[in-house]
N, C-alpha and C positions, 0 to 999 in steps of 0.2 A: 614631630616635636618629641614624641615619646622616645625615639631612638637617639636623638641628638641633644637632648636637654643638658646632659652633663657637659657637653662641649660648648654649647651656647652660653652657659653660665660663666665660662672662663674667658670668652672672647667678646662678650657683649659690650657694645658702645665704647666709652672712653676708658674703661678700666684697664685694658692692656697697656695703653699709653701711660696712664698714671702709675702703673706698676713699674714700667720701664724707667720712668723719671726717678722714682723713689729708690730703686735698687741700683741705679747707676752710681758708682763711686765717684764719678767725675762731675756729677751734678753739683752746681754751686749751692752754697748755704741758703741764699735767698730763694732760689727756685725750690729747694727742698722744703722750706717753710711754707711756701705757697702750695706745694703739693700736699703737705700734711693738712693744711687748712681746707683744701678742696675735698680730701678724703673724709675729713670730719663733717663737712656739709652733707656728703652722701650718707654717712652713718646716721647723722641726726635726722635726715629725711626718712631713712629706713626705720628709725626708732620711734617714729610718731605713733605707730600702732604697736605699743609694747606687748600687747596680748596676742599678736599674730604668731602663727606657728609656721615655720618654713616647710615643715613636712606636709602641711595642708595645701601647698601650692599645686595648682592644676597643671599637670604635665603637658596639657594641650595648649597652654598659653605661654607667652614669652616670660622668662623669669623676671621677677621684680628685683628692686635694689637689694632687699634683704637676702634673697636667695643667692644673689651674686656675692655679696659681702661675706657670707658665712663660708663661701668656697674660695676665700682669698688664697692666692698662691703661697706655698710654703716659703719661697724665697723672699716674698714681701713681708710675711709675718716675721721671719728671722731678721730682716733688715730693720723693721720697726723695733724689735727687741734691742738691736744694736744702738738705736737712737736714744735709749734710756740712759746711756753713759757715753756720750761723745765728748772728748776733751775740748775745752774752750780755746786753747792755744796749742801751738806745736804742729809738727808735720802730720800728725794723725788727726788733726781737727778737720772739719768740713771745709774750712777756708783758712788757709795759713796767712797770718799777718806777719810780714817780715819786719822785725824791729829796726832793721837798718834803714829801710826805705819808708817807714811809717812813723810819724811823730805822734806820741800820745800826749794830749793836752791835759787830760784829767785822769787820774788813777784812783780807782776804788781800792781802799785798803784790803778788801777781801781778795783782790787780784794778786796781792803780794804774798798771800798765804799758800802753802803747799798742800793744804787739805782738800777735801772733796768739794766744799762750797766754792773754793777759789779756782778749781780746775775744770769743772763740768760746764757744758754748754746748756744753760738752764732754759733758754728759749726753745731749743729743739726738744729737750727732755719734757718740758711741760706740755708742749703741743702733742707730743707722742702719748703722754698720759691721757690727754683729752680725747685721743683717738682710741686707745686701748680699752678704756673702761666701758664706753657704750658699745664698742665692737664685740667684746666678750659677752656683754649682756644680750646681744642679738642671738647668740648661740648657747645661752645658759641652759643646763648647768655644766656641760662639759664641752665637747667639740673643740672649739678654738682654744679654750683654756688648757685642755690636754695637750694640744699641739704646741702651744707656746711654752708651757712649763716642763715638757718632757722631751728628751732627745729621742727622736723617732727610731734611730738606728740601734740604740742601746737600751731604750726604755728607762734610762736613768734620768734624774732631774737635770734640767737645763740650768746649771749653776750660774751661768753668766747672767741670765735674766733675774734670778733671785738675788744675786749679789748686786745687780744694778738697782733693784727696787729698794732694798733695805736702807741705804743712806738717805733716800728721799723722805723716809718717815720722820727724820729729824732735821731736814735741810733748813737753812736760814736764808737761802737765796732763791730767786725766781718768784713765781706766783704764790700768793698766800695759801691757795688751795692745793698746792702740790702735795703736801703730806697727806691730806685727806684723799686725794686721788690715788696716791700710792696705797693707802689702806683699802680703798675700794677695789683696786686692782688685785691685791693679795686675796681679798675676800672672794673675788671671782675665780681666781686660780684655785683656791681651796675647794671649790665646788666640784672639781674633777678629782675623783679618787686616785687617779694616776699621779697627781701632784702631792700626795701625802708625804712622800719622801722629800720633796722639795721644801715643804713646810717644816719638816723635822730638821732639815739642813740649816734652817734659819732659827730654830727654836731657842738656842742658847742666847743669841743676840736679841731676838724679839722679846724674850722674857726679861732680859736685863734692861732693855729700853722701856718696857711696860711699867717698870717701877717708877718712872718719872713722867710717863705720858699716858694719861687716862684713856685716850682714844686707841692707843696701841694695845693697852691692857684689855679693852673691850674686844678688839679684833682677835687677840690671842686666845682669850678664854671663852669666847662665844662663837668663834668661827674656825680658827686654825687648829686649836688643840682641845677640841671638845671630846670628852670620853665617850666611846661608843656605848650604846645602850645594851647591856648584857641580859636584859630580861627576855625570857622566852615568850 
C-alpha cells in the first residue's frame, strides 16, 4: 500500500468511469447532468467530516473518498471549468437543437436576448458550481484551487475560468443561489496565493460591480483585495 497508494487513489472504484463520462465531448447533455449529480454526491459524502485532513490518511489503508477526490485528474478539473460557460444553443452546446426539425411551443423572452443570461446553459453551470465549491473546500486552502485558477504550464492565471465566473455574480437566470455560489468559488480560489494575479485580473470589474452588490463588495474587500499586513 505504501508503494502503490498514489496509483490506487487514481484508479479506485467508479471514479475512472465517471471521469471518462464527464470528459467525453460526445456525452449527451442528460448524461452529463447525471454525472455531475453523482460526483456531487461523492463530494458531499467526503465533506461530512469537514475537519478531516487528507494528509492524516494511513498509507496502509485503502484511500477514502476524500483522498481520491483531492487527486482529481487535471483533465476532469479542466472540463469542469469548461462547464461554467457552456452555450445553451448552437453547434458548440452540449446538445444541439436543430430549429428546422424542432418546434418551440413556448419561448422565454430571455432566450431572444444576445447577452450572457440568454446564451449560457444554466443547468450545467449551476450544477458545476455545486460541485466546485465543496470540492475546493476539501483541499483548502490551496491545492485544487491553485490547479483550477492557474495555468500549470505557464504559471499565469487561467483567464477562462475567471471570465466564466464573473458574469455569474450578477446573473438573473438559473438557480437563485448561483451568484452566492460564484462568490464562494472566488473566495476559495483566492485562498491560493498563486491565484493572486487571477484576482487582480478581475479587479476592475469586481470593484465596479461591488458598488451595486453588497455581497460582492464584502467578497472584494474582505477576501480578494485585502491589503497585506506590513507590520513586522
